[in-house]
C-alpha positions in Angstrom: 6.7 24.6 22.6 5.0 24.1 25.4 2.0 22.2 24.6 1.4 20.0 21.5 -1.6 17.5 21.2 -2.2 14.6 18.6 -5.3 12.5 17.7 -5.2 9.0 15.5 -7.3 7.1 13.2 -8.1 5.0 16.4 -9.3 8.0 18.6 -11.9 10.4 18.1 -10.7 13.2 20.1 -7.5 15.1 20.4 -5.0 14.2 22.9 -3.1 16.9 24.6 0.6 17.3 26.4 0.4 18.0 30.4 4.0 18.6 29.9 4.9 22.2 29.3 8.8 21.8 29.5 8.7 18.5 27.5 5.6 18.0 25.4 4.9 14.8 25.2 2.5 12.5 24.9 1.5 8.4 25.2 -1.2 6.6 24.2 -2.0 3.7 27.6 -3.5 1.9 26.3 -0.3 1.5 24.0 -2.2 2.3 20.0 -2.7 -0.4 17.9 -2.5 -0.3 13.6 -1.8 3.5 13.4 -2.7 4.6 9.6 -2.4 8.2 10.8 -1.4 10.4 12.8 -1.7 14.3 13.1 0.7 16.6 15.5 -0.8 20.2 16.3 1.8 23.0 18.1 -0.9 24.6 20.2 1.6 27.0 22.2 5.0 28.2 22.4 6.9 30.2 24.2 7.4 33.2 21.7 5.6 34.4 18.7 7.9 32.9 16.3 7.6 29.6 14.7 10.0 26.7 15.9 13.1 26.2 13.6 12.9 22.3 14.1 11.0 20.3 15.1 12.1 16.2 16.9 9.5 13.5 16.9 10.5 10.8 18.5 8.3 7.6 18.1 8.6 4.4 20.1 7.1 1.4 19.4 7.2 -2.4 19.8 5.8 -5.3 17.8 5.5 -8.7 17.8 8.9 -10.5 15.3 7.1 -11.6 12.1 6.1 -15.3 11.1 8.3 -17.9 9.8 9.4 -16.5 6.0 8.6 -19.6 3.2 10.6 -18.9 0.0 8.8 -19.9 -3.7 11.7 -23.1 -4.8 14.2 -22.0 -7.8 14.2 -24.5 -11.0 17.3 -24.5 -12.6 17.5 -23.7 -16.3 20.3 -26.0 -17.8 21.2 -25.5 -21.8 22.9 -23.2 -24.1 21.4 -20.1 -26.5 18.2 -18.3 -26.3 15.4 -19.8 -24.3 11.8 -18.1 -25.1 10.5 -15.4 -22.5 7.5 -17.9 -21.7 10.1 -20.6 -20.1 10.8 -18.2 -17.6 6.9 -17.2 -15.9 
């Protein structure tokens, strides 16, 4: 491949690579909340389709906030419990 383009749900026009040796697209400023990414191969060294293509996405994210867990109620006794007691 010598040229690629990419478009996301947050860009209105495709962005084209400008490096024919190693096609890469960098979003500046960083793109956030990407739900869809379409990558197109525009040109290659020959007319055959590439046998394999590698896609690398480097991203940073905010760490998740505090996590709370619900309490667990202990059930004691023996025998059969009605299914309603576990709802």
